[in-house]
KOLGU-4560 file (N, C-alpha, C; in nm, 3 decimals, padded with zeros to 5 digits):
<recs>
<n_xx: 01.644 n_yy: 08.254 n_zz: -03.585 ca_xx: 01.633 ca_yy: 08.168 ca_zz: -03.701 c_xx: 01.492 c_yy: 08.109 c_zz: -03.707 mol: A seq: 1 type: MET>
<n_xx: 01.431 n_yy: 08.117 n_zz: -03.823 ca_xx: 01.295 ca_yy: 08.066 ca_zz: -03.839 c_xx: 01.297 c_yy: 07.918 c_zz: -03.874 mol: A seq: 2 type: GLN>
<n_xx: 01.196 n_yy: 07.848 n_zz: -03.824 ca_xx: 01.180 ca_yy: 07.707 ca_zz: -03.859 c_xx: 01.132 c_yy: 07.697 c_zz: -04.003 mol: A seq: 3 type: ALA>
<n_xx: 01.171 n_yy: 07.593 n_zz: -04.074 ca_xx: 01.124 ca_yy: 07.577 ca_zz: -04.212 c_xx: 00.972 c_yy: 07.561 c_zz: -04.217 mol: A seq: 4 type: PRO>
<n_xx: 00.913 n_yy: 07.618 n_zz: -04.320 ca_xx: 00.769 ca_yy: 07.606 ca_zz: -04.336 c_xx: 00.735 c_yy: 07.465 c_zz: -04.382 mol: A seq: 5 type: ARG>
<n_xx: 00.621 n_yy: 07.411 n_zz: -04.335 ca_xx: 00.585 ca_yy: 07.274 ca_zz: -04.372 c_xx: 00.552 c_yy: 07.262 c_zz: -04.521 mol: A seq: 6 type: PRO>
<n_xx: 00.585 n_yy: 07.147 n_zz: -04.575 ca_xx: 00.554 ca_yy: 07.118 ca_zz: -04.714 c_xx: 00.508 c_yy: 06.974 c_zz: -04.727 mol: A seq: 7 type: THR>
<n_xx: 00.444 n_yy: 06.947 n_zz: -04.840 ca_xx: 00.406 ca_yy: 06.810 ca_zz: -04.875 c_xx: 00.489 c_yy: 06.769 c_zz: -04.996 mol: A seq: 8 type: TYR>
<n_xx: 00.546 n_yy: 06.649 n_zz: -04.991 ca_xx: 00.614 ca_yy: 06.595 ca_zz: -05.108 c_xx: 00.508 c_yy: 06.522 c_zz: -05.190 mol: A seq: 9 type: GLU>
<n_xx: 00.492 n_yy: 06.566 n_zz: -05.316 ca_xx: 00.386 ca_yy: 06.510 ca_zz: -05.399 c_xx: 00.442 c_yy: 06.418 c_zz: -05.507 mol: A seq: 10 type: VAL>
<n_xx: 00.357 n_yy: 06.332 n_zz: -05.557 ca_xx: 00.388 ca_yy: 06.239 ca_zz: -05.665 c_xx: 00.332 c_yy: 06.299 c_zz: -05.794 mol: A seq: 11 type: ASP>
<n_xx: 00.419 n_yy: 06.355 n_zz: -05.875 ca_xx: 00.377 ca_yy: 06.421 ca_zz: -05.999 c_xx: 00.303 c_yy: 06.329 c_zz: -06.093 mol: A seq: 12 type: GLY>
<n_xx: 00.346 n_yy: 06.204 n_zz: -06.101 ca_xx: 00.280 ca_yy: 06.108 ca_zz: -06.190 c_xx: 00.136 c_yy: 06.083 c_zz: -06.143 mol: A seq: 13 type: ALA>
<n_xx: 00.115 n_yy: 06.078 n_zz: -06.011 ca_xx: -00.020 ca_yy: 06.058 ca_zz: -05.957 c_xx: -00.109 c_yy: 06.178 c_zz: -05.987 mol: A seq: 14 type: ALA>
<n_xx: -00.051 n_yy: 06.298 n_zz: -05.978 ca_xx: -00.128 ca_yy: 06.419 ca_zz: -06.011 c_xx: -00.170 c_yy: 06.415 c_zz: -06.157 mol: A seq: 15 type: ILE>
<n_xx: -00.074 n_yy: 06.385 n_zz: -06.244 ca_xx: -00.104 ca_yy: 06.381 ca_zz: -06.388 c_xx: -00.207 c_yy: 06.273 c_zz: -06.420 mol: A seq: 16 type: ARG>
<n_xx: -00.191 n_yy: 06.155 n_zz: -06.362 ca_xx: -00.283 ca_yy: 06.045 ca_zz: -06.387 c_xx: -00.426 c_yy: 06.082 c_zz: -06.344 mol: A seq: 17 type: GLU>
<n_xx: -00.437 n_yy: 06.142 n_zz: -06.226 ca_xx: -00.569 ca_yy: 06.182 ca_zz: -06.176 c_xx: -00.631 c_yy: 06.290 c_zz: -06.266 mol: A seq: 18 type: ARG>
<n_xx: -00.549 n_yy: 06.387 n_zz: -06.304 ca_xx: -00.597 ca_yy: 06.495 ca_zz: -06.392 c_xx: -00.644 c_yy: 06.439 c_zz: -06.525 mol: A seq: 19 type: ARG>
<n_xx: -00.565 n_yy: 06.354 n_zz: -06.585 ca_xx: -00.600 ca_yy: 06.300 ca_zz: -06.717 c_xx: -00.721 c_yy: 06.207 c_zz: -06.709 mol: A seq: 20 type: MET>
<n_xx: -00.730 n_yy: 06.126 n_zz: -06.605 ca_xx: -00.845 ca_yy: 06.035 ca_zz: -06.593 c_xx: -00.974 c_yy: 06.113 c_zz: -06.568 mol: A seq: 21 type: SER>
<n_xx: -00.959 n_yy: 06.235 n_zz: -06.514 ca_xx: -01.075 ca_yy: 06.322 ca_zz: -06.492 c_xx: -01.108 c_yy: 06.406 c_zz: -06.616 mol: A seq: 22 type: SER>
<n_xx: -01.021 n_yy: 06.400 n_zz: -06.717 ca_xx: -01.044 ca_yy: 06.474 ca_zz: -06.840 c_xx: -01.027 c_yy: 06.625 c_zz: -06.826 mol: A seq: 23 type: GLY>
<n_xx: -00.936 n_yy: 06.666 n_zz: -06.737 ca_xx: -00.914 ca_yy: 06.809 ca_zz: -06.711 c_xx: -00.782 c_yy: 06.852 c_zz: -06.775 mol: A seq: 24 type: ILE>
<n_xx: -00.786 n_yy: 06.963 n_zz: -06.848 ca_xx: -00.664 ca_yy: 07.019 ca_zz: -06.907 c_xx: -00.580 c_yy: 07.084 c_zz: -06.797 mol: A seq: 25 type: ALA>
<n_xx: -00.450 n_yy: 07.093 n_zz: -06.821 ca_xx: -00.360 ca_yy: 07.156 ca_zz: -06.724 c_xx: -00.407 c_yy: 07.297 c_zz: -06.688 mol: A seq: 26 type: ILE>
<n_xx: -00.439 n_yy: 07.375 n_zz: -06.788 ca_xx: -00.480 ca_yy: 07.514 ca_zz: -06.763 c_xx: -00.607 c_yy: 07.520 c_zz: -06.678 mol: A seq: 27 type: ALA>
<n_xx: -00.701 n_yy: 07.431 n_zz: -06.703 ca_xx: -00.825 ca_yy: 07.430 ca_zz: -06.626 c_xx: -00.801 c_yy: 07.390 c_zz: -06.480 mol: A seq: 28 type: ASP>
<n_xx: -00.722 n_yy: 07.285 n_zz: -06.460 ca_xx: -00.694 ca_yy: 07.241 ca_zz: -06.324 c_xx: -00.616 c_yy: 07.348 c_zz: -06.249 mol: A seq: 29 type: LEU>
<n_xx: -00.520 n_yy: 07.408 n_zz: -06.314 ca_xx: -00.441 ca_yy: 07.514 ca_zz: -06.251 c_xx: -00.531 c_yy: 07.629 c_zz: -06.206 mol: A seq: 30 type: ALA>
<n_xx: -00.623 n_yy: 07.669 n_zz: -06.293 ca_xx: -00.716 ca_yy: 07.778 ca_zz: -06.258 c_xx: -00.801 c_yy: 07.739 c_zz: -06.138 mol: A seq: 31 type: ARG>
<n_xx: -00.854 n_yy: 07.618 n_zz: -06.140 ca_xx: -00.938 ca_yy: 07.570 ca_zz: -06.028 c_xx: -00.862 c_yy: 07.566 c_zz: -05.897 mol: A seq: 32 type: ARG>
<n_xx: -00.734 n_yy: 07.531 n_zz: -05.904 ca_xx: -00.652 ca_yy: 07.517 ca_zz: -05.783 c_xx: -00.584 c_yy: 07.648 c_zz: -05.742 mol: A seq: 33 type: ALA>
<n_xx: -00.594 n_yy: 07.749 n_zz: -05.826 ca_xx: -00.533 ca_yy: 07.878 ca_zz: -05.793 c_xx: -00.382 c_yy: 07.879 c_zz: -05.808 mol: A seq: 34 type: GLY>
<n_xx: -00.331 n_yy: 07.797 n_zz: -05.901 ca_xx: -00.187 ca_yy: 07.794 ca_zz: -05.930 c_xx: -00.167 c_yy: 07.818 c_zz: -06.079 mol: A seq: 35 type: ILE>
<n_xx: -00.045 n_yy: 07.840 n_zz: -06.120 ca_xx: -00.019 ca_yy: 07.864 ca_zz: -06.263 c_xx: -00.005 c_yy: 07.730 c_zz: -06.337 mol: A seq: 36 type: THR>
<n_xx: -00.038 n_yy: 07.730 n_zz: -06.466 ca_xx: -00.019 ca_yy: 07.608 ca_zz: -06.544 c_xx: 00.127 c_yy: 07.561 c_zz: -06.545 mol: A seq: 37 type: PRO>
<n_xx: 00.222 n_yy: 07.655 n_zz: -06.546 ca_xx: 00.363 ca_yy: 07.614 ca_zz: -06.548 c_xx: 00.402 c_yy: 07.548 c_zz: -06.416 mol: A seq: 38 type: SER>
<n_xx: 00.349 n_yy: 07.597 n_zz: -06.305 ca_xx: 00.376 ca_yy: 07.535 ca_zz: -06.174 c_xx: 00.319 c_yy: 07.393 c_zz: -06.172 mol: A seq: 39 type: TYR>
<n_xx: 00.196 n_yy: 07.376 n_zz: -06.220 ca_xx: 00.135 ca_yy: 07.244 ca_zz: -06.226 c_xx: 00.215 c_yy: 07.151 c_zz: -06.316 mol: A seq: 40 type: LEU>
<n_xx: 00.259 n_yy: 07.200 n_zz: -06.430 ca_xx: 00.339 ca_yy: 07.120 ca_zz: -06.522 c_xx: 00.470 c_yy: 07.075 c_zz: -06.455 mol: A seq: 41 type: SER>
<n_xx: 00.533 n_yy: 07.165 n_zz: -06.382 ca_xx: 00.658 ca_yy: 07.130 ca_zz: -06.313 c_xx: 00.634 c_yy: 07.025 c_zz: -06.204 mol: A seq: 42 type: ARG>
<n_xx: 00.518 n_yy: 07.031 n_zz: -06.139 ca_xx: 00.484 ca_yy: 06.928 ca_zz: -06.040 c_xx: 00.466 c_yy: 06.793 c_zz: -06.109 mol: A seq: 43 type: LEU>
<n_xx: 00.389 n_yy: 06.793 n_zz: -06.218 ca_xx: 00.361 ca_yy: 06.667 ca_zz: -06.288 c_xx: 00.485 c_yy: 06.601 c_zz: -06.345 mol: A seq: 44 type: GLU>
<n_xx: 00.581 n_yy: 06.681 n_zz: -06.389 ca_xx: 00.703 ca_yy: 06.625 ca_zz: -06.449 c_xx: 00.812 c_yy: 06.597 c_zz: -06.346 mol: A seq: 45 type: THR>
<n_xx: 00.788 n_yy: 06.634 n_zz: -06.220 ca_xx: 00.886 ca_yy: 06.606 ca_zz: -06.116 c_xx: 00.993 c_yy: 06.711 c_zz: -06.100 mol: A seq: 46 type: GLY>
<n_xx: 00.986 n_yy: 06.819 n_zz: -06.177 ca_xx: 01.082 ca_yy: 06.928 ca_zz: -06.161 c_xx: 01.066 c_yy: 06.990 c_zz: -06.023 mol: A seq: 47 type: VAL>
<n_xx: 00.942 n_yy: 07.003 n_zz: -05.981 ca_xx: 00.910 ca_yy: 07.046 ca_zz: -05.844 c_xx: 00.844 c_yy: 06.929 c_zz: -05.773 mol: A seq: 48 type: ARG>
<n_xx: 00.881 n_yy: 06.908 n_zz: -05.646 ca_xx: 00.824 ca_yy: 06.794 ca_zz: -05.574 c_xx: 00.755 c_yy: 06.833 c_zz: -05.445 mol: A seq: 49 type: ARG>
<n_xx: 00.770 n_yy: 06.957 n_zz: -05.402 ca_xx: 00.714 ca_yy: 06.999 ca_zz: -05.274 c_xx: 00.613 c_yy: 07.111 c_zz: -05.291 mol: A seq: 50 type: PHE>
<n_xx: 00.505 n_yy: 07.103 n_zz: -05.212 ca_xx: 00.400 ca_yy: 07.205 ca_zz: -05.215 c_xx: 00.370 c_yy: 07.250 c_zz: -05.072 mol: A seq: 51 type: MET>
<n_xx: 00.338 n_yy: 07.374 n_zz: -05.057 ca_xx: 00.292 ca_yy: 07.427 ca_zz: -04.929 c_xx: 00.150 c_yy: 07.375 c_zz: -04.905 mol: A seq: 52 type: ARG>
<n_xx: 00.112 n_yy: 07.357 n_zz: -04.780 ca_xx: -00.021 ca_yy: 07.301 ca_zz: -04.749 c_xx: -00.139 c_yy: 07.370 c_zz: -04.817 mol: A seq: 53 type: PRO>
<n_xx: -00.149 n_yy: 07.503 n_zz: -04.820 ca_xx: -00.268 ca_yy: 07.562 ca_zz: -04.884 c_xx: -00.280 c_yy: 07.527 c_zz: -05.033 mol: A seq: 54 type: PRO>
<n_xx: -00.168 n_yy: 07.527 n_zz: -05.104 ca_xx: -00.171 ca_yy: 07.494 ca_zz: -05.246 c_xx: -00.201 c_yy: 07.346 c_zz: -05.268 mol: A seq: 55 type: LYS>
<n_xx: -00.142 n_yy: 07.263 n_zz: -05.183 ca_xx: -00.168 ca_yy: 07.119 ca_zz: -05.192 c_xx: -00.317 c_yy: 07.091 c_zz: -05.169 mol: A seq: 56 type: TYR>
<n_xx: -00.373 n_yy: 07.152 n_zz: -05.066 ca_xx: -00.515 ca_yy: 07.130 ca_zz: -05.035 c_xx: -00.605 c_yy: 07.181 c_zz: -05.148 mol: A seq: 57 type: MET>
<n_xx: -00.568 n_yy: 07.294 n_zz: -05.208 ca_xx: -00.647 ca_yy: 07.348 ca_zz: -05.319 c_xx: -00.640 c_yy: 07.255 c_zz: -05.440 mol: A seq: 58 type: ALA>
<n_xx: -00.522 n_yy: 07.199 n_zz: -05.468 ca_xx: -00.507 ca_yy: 07.107 ca_zz: -05.580 c_xx: -00.587 c_yy: 06.979 c_zz: -05.555 mol: A seq: 59 type: LEU>
<n_xx: -00.575 n_yy: 06.927 n_zz: -05.436 ca_xx: -00.650 ca_yy: 06.805 ca_zz: -05.400 c_xx: -00.801 c_yy: 06.829 c_zz: -05.415 mol: A seq: 60 type: ARG>
<n_xx: -00.848 n_yy: 06.942 n_zz: -05.368 ca_xx: -00.991 ca_yy: 06.974 ca_zz: -05.378 c_xx: -01.032 c_yy: 06.992 c_zz: -05.525 mol: A seq: 61 type: GLU>
<n_xx: -00.948 n_yy: 07.058 n_zz: -05.604 ca_xx: -00.978 ca_yy: 07.079 ca_zz: -05.746 c_xx: -00.987 c_yy: 06.946 c_zz: -05.822 mol: A seq: 62 type: ALA>
<n_xx: -00.917 n_yy: 06.845 n_zz: -05.774 ca_xx: -00.923 ca_yy: 06.712 ca_zz: -05.835 c_xx: -01.035 c_yy: 06.628 c_zz: -05.778 mol: A seq: 63 type: LEU>
<n_xx: -01.110 n_yy: 06.683 n_zz: -05.684 ca_xx: -01.224 ca_yy: 06.612 ca_zz: -05.628 c_xx: -01.189 c_yy: 06.506 c_zz: -05.526 mol: A seq: 64 type: GLY>
<n_xx: -01.074 n_yy: 06.520 n_zz: -05.463 ca_xx: -01.031 ca_yy: 06.422 ca_zz: -05.363 c_xx: -01.069 c_yy: 06.470 c_zz: -05.223 mol: A seq: 65 type: LEU>
<n_xx: -01.112 n_yy: 06.379 n_zz: -05.135 ca_xx: -01.148 ca_yy: 06.418 ca_zz: -04.999 c_xx: -01.025 c_yy: 06.458 c_zz: -04.918 mol: A seq: 66 type: PRO>
<n_xx: -01.045 n_yy: 06.532 n_zz: -04.809 ca_xx: -00.932 ca_yy: 06.581 ca_zz: -04.727 c_xx: -00.839 c_yy: 06.473 c_zz: -04.675 mol: A seq: 67 type: PRO>
<n_xx: -00.889 n_yy: 06.353 n_zz: -04.649 ca_xx: -00.803 ca_yy: 06.248 ca_zz: -04.593 c_xx: -00.734 c_yy: 06.163 c_zz: -04.700 mol: A seq: 68 type: ASP>
<n_xx: -00.754 n_yy: 06.195 n_zz: -04.827 ca_xx: -00.695 ca_yy: 06.117 ca_zz: -04.936 c_xx: -00.548 c_yy: 06.153 c_zz: -04.952 mol: A seq: 69 type: ASN>
<n_xx: -00.461 n_yy: 06.052 n_zz: -04.959 ca_xx: -00.317 ca_yy: 06.074 ca_zz: -04.973 c_xx: -00.265 c_yy: 06.030 c_zz: -05.109 mol: A seq: 70 type: THR>
<n_xx: -00.353 n_yy: 06.010 n_zz: -05.203 ca_xx: -00.317 ca_yy: 05.961 ca_zz: -05.335 c_xx: -00.211 c_yy: 06.046 c_zz: -05.405 mol: A seq: 71 type: GLN>
<n_xx: -00.209 n_yy: 06.176 n_zz: -05.382 ca_xx: -00.116 ca_yy: 06.264 ca_zz: -05.451 c_xx: 00.019 c_yy: 06.278 c_zz: -05.382 mol: A seq: 72 type: LEU>
<n_xx: 00.032 n_yy: 06.220 n_zz: -05.264 ca_xx: 00.157 ca_yy: 06.231 ca_zz: -05.189 c_xx: 00.258 c_yy: 06.127 c_zz: -05.235 mol: A seq: 73 type: LEU>
<n_xx: 00.385 n_yy: 06.165 n_zz: -05.228 ca_xx: 00.492 ca_yy: 06.069 ca_zz: -05.260 c_xx: 00.487 c_yy: 05.957 c_zz: -05.157 mol: A seq: 74 type: ALA>
<n_xx: 00.535 n_yy: 05.841 n_zz: -05.192 ca_xx: 00.528 ca_yy: 05.724 ca_zz: -05.104 c_xx: 00.595 c_yy: 05.748 c_zz: -04.969 mol: A seq: 75 type: HIS>
<n_xx: 00.708 n_yy: 05.816 n_zz: -04.968 ca_xx: 00.775 ca_yy: 05.841 ca_zz: -04.841 c_xx: 00.691 c_yy: 05.927 c_zz: -04.748 mol: A seq: 76 type: SER>
<n_xx: 00.610 n_yy: 06.014 n_zz: -04.806 ca_xx: 00.520 ca_yy: 06.100 ca_zz: -04.727 c_xx: 00.409 c_yy: 06.017 c_zz: -04.667 mol: A seq: 77 type: GLU>
<n_xx: 00.351 n_yy: 05.926 n_zz: -04.741 ca_xx: 00.239 ca_yy: 05.847 ca_zz: -04.690 c_xx: 00.287 c_yy: 05.739 c_zz: -04.594 mol: A seq: 78 type: THR>
<n_xx: 00.412 n_yy: 05.695 n_zz: -04.608 ca_xx: 00.464 ca_yy: 05.593 ca_zz: -04.518 c_xx: 00.481 c_yy: 05.644 c_zz: -04.375 mol: A seq: 79 type: ASP>
<n_xx: 00.499 n_yy: 05.775 n_zz: -04.360 ca_xx: 00.521 ca_yy: 05.832 ca_zz: -04.228 c_xx: 00.394 c_yy: 05.872 c_zz: -04.159 mol: A seq: 80 type: THR>
<n_xx: 00.280 n_yy: 05.862 n_zz: -04.225 ca_xx: 00.154 ca_yy: 05.905 ca_zz: -04.166 c_xx: 00.069 c_yy: 05.790 c_zz: -04.124 mol: A seq: 81 type: LYS>
</recs>
């Protein structure tokens, strides 16, 4: 039996707020992060809440956030770190 792969629980509202305050369209941010616009939309609306580390790191970088920034993580995720 394989162990579950690690994921990050993200705060969709924080992703959307950061994207909008940066003036980036969903399609542009998705392209920069290497994800689809529909995946990004599902994250922002809370339909999806978990991301694999490589995608999370790519999204964080595309938004111009430093590696140690936890702004996009759900509160329960940041409380444990």
